[in-house]
N, C-alpha and C positions, 0 to 999 in steps of 0.2 A: 504494500500500500504506500509506503514511503517513497519507493522508486517511481511509482506512477505519479505521485504528487510532484516529484522533482521533474519528471518529463513534461507534465502539464505546465509547470512554471517556466521551463525552458522554451516550450512552444509558444507560450504567451509572450515571453520576452523577445523571441525571434520575430513574431508578428508585429510587436510594437517597434522593433528596430527597422523592419521592412517598411512599415507605415511612415516612419520618420524619414527614411531615405527617399521614398516616393514623394513625400510632402516637400522635402527640400528640392527635389528635382522638378517640382511644379507639375507633376503628372497626376497628382491626386487632388481632386477638387472636393471641398467639403461644403455642404449646404449650411448656411449660417443665417439666422435672423439677426438683423441689426436694427436697434431702436432709433427713433427720430433723434437727430442731432449727433449721434455717435459717428466716429471717424475710424475707418480701417486704415492701418498703416503697416508697412513691412516692419518686422520685429527688430532686426539689426541693420546696421549701416550697409553691410554688403549683401543683404537679402533683397529680393524682389518678390512681388506678389502679383498674381493674376486674379482679376475680379470680373465676374459676370453678373450684372444686375438682372435679376429674374422677376422682380416685382417692385412696385413703388418707384421712388425717384431719388436721385443722388447727384451730387456735383463733385467735380474735381477740386482738390485742395492742393495748392502749390504756392510757394513764395514768389514764383515767377508768373507774371501776369500778361506777358505779351509775346507775340511771335518774334523769332530771331534769337531768343534765349535758349531754345531747344531744351528747356528744363521743366516741362510739364509732365503729364501722364501720357502714355501712348495708347491710342485706340488702335489695336492691332487688326480689328475687323475692317476699318476703312483707311488705315494709314494716316490718321490725323493726330496732331498734338493737342492735348486738352490742357488749357491753362486754368488758373484759379477761377472758380465759379462756373465753369463750363458744365452744362448738364450731361450726364452719361446717357447713352442710348441703350434701351433694353436689349439684352442678349448679345451685346458686343463684348469682345475680350479686351479688357483694359489692363495695361501693365503699370504698376507702381514700381518704378525702376530702382529705387533706393529706400532704405529705411532709417531707423534711428532718429537722429535729430534733424534729418533732411527737411521734414515738414510736409512732404507730399503724401497724399492719401485720397480717400473718397469719403465724403460726408453724406449721410442719409438725410434727405429733405422732406420725405413724405411723413405726415403726422402719425400714420399707423405703422411706421417702420418699413423695412424692405427685406426681402430675401435675396441673398447673393450666393454665388458659388465662389469659393476662395481657394486658390492653389498657392501654396508656399507658407512660410512662417510669418504670421501676422499678429497684430495686437489690435484690439478694439478699444478706443479711447472714448469714454463717456463724456458728455458735455459738462 
């Protein structure tokens, strides 16, 4: 019985390790509910996060507000740069290219929150 318990624990740890690798690779999207006013950001400075808005509304957050700076979020579905305050389009793949103190992210603007798919290491910052 002790050996079976050890094997189950090893299997659970291997699954957790695999999930972490896939999450870091950006291949594993998680459905997440994000409340009104909360902001999704990449967790660490060298992390990036993919976000797909599935319901509700949200806007890009960036300290950079105009074209030419090339420092917004990237809408991978249509190849556009999203600067501060630009609304996200439903079902588009949006890349938050950096995390940490960079300041870029996605803020939910719908009063009843939004469902998003998130790939990568992220943090949700409450207002």
